[in-house]
N, C-alpha and C positions, 0 to 999 in steps of 0.2 A: 317578666318575660325571660324565657330560657335562651341563652346565647350558645350557639354551637361553636366549638373550638377544636383545634387539631388534637387537643388532649381529652376531650369528652367523646368525640366520635371514635368508634371502635371498629376493628376488623377481627373477625373470628376466623381462625385457621383450623382446619381439620386435616390432620396428617394420618395416613393409614397404610398399613401393610397387611393385606388380607390374602389368605391362601386361595389358590385357583387350581388345585390338583384334581378335584372331582367336579362333576356336573353340579352337585349341590353347592360346592364352594364357589363356583363361577356364578351361579344364580345369586348367592348371598352377596357377592362382590358387586354384581350388576344392580341388584336391588338397593344396596347401600348408596352407590353412586347416584342412582335415579332419585332416591329420597333426598340426598344432598341438593341435587339440582332443583327438585320441586320446592325446596325451602329457600331457594334463591342463591345457593352457593355456585360459584364458577370455578373451573379448573385453573389453578395457578401453575402447577406442575402435575405430572402424571398421578401422584398419590397425595397431592396437596390441593385442597379446595378452600376458597376464601369467600367471606361474605361481609359486606359493609353494613354496619349497624349505627344508627343515629346516637345511641347512648349505651352505657354499660348495662342498663336495665333491659334494653332491647336485645343486647348481645346474650344476656342470660336466658331470655325466652328461646332464642335459637339454639343455644347450647343444650338446654333442657330437651328441646325437640330432637336434636341429634342423638342424645343419650337414649331417647325412646325407641330409636330404630337401629341401635348398635347390633352388628352381627354376632353370632355365637362364638366365632373363632377369629383370630387375628389381633393385631395391635392397632389401637386408635389413640391418637393424641388430639386434644382440643386446647387451643391457646387463643388468648385475646391480646391484641396489641392496640395501642392508640394509633390514630391517623398520622400523628407526628412520627411515631416509630416506623410505621409502614412506609412513609415517605423517605425514610433513610435507608431503605433496602437497596443494596447494590446487586445488580443482576448482570451476569456475564454469559455470553455464548462463546466458549473458548476464551480467548484473551480480550475479546472486544466487548466493552461495556454497552449495555442497552438500557433504555428507560423502562421502568416497570410498566407492564401492560395491565393496569388496574381496570376493572370494570367501571363503567360510567356511574356517575352519581345516581343513586336510586331514591326515588321519592316514596315516602311512606305516608299514607293517609290514615287517620285514626277514626 
């Protein structure tokens, strides 16, 4: 039986800086964001989207999917961190610390 732990559960972060100078650029930006959302990513900050994954294998599936809809221009970074690392994130609004606003646990059926 597989046991879930804070070291095997993964978070996939997609960080991006896309141009929005032309109508074509804006459409590519919007399409990219919509594709991230269709794949279960939620906004963490304006250009950072995150997704909870039950395992590193599951994370690889979503990383491959993100790579399949990368826009033609712009900079995109994809990073995986463990649930333990995600839990250690410190977030501040100004000087006031706040608890991370992580999306709820997502059930995955096979």
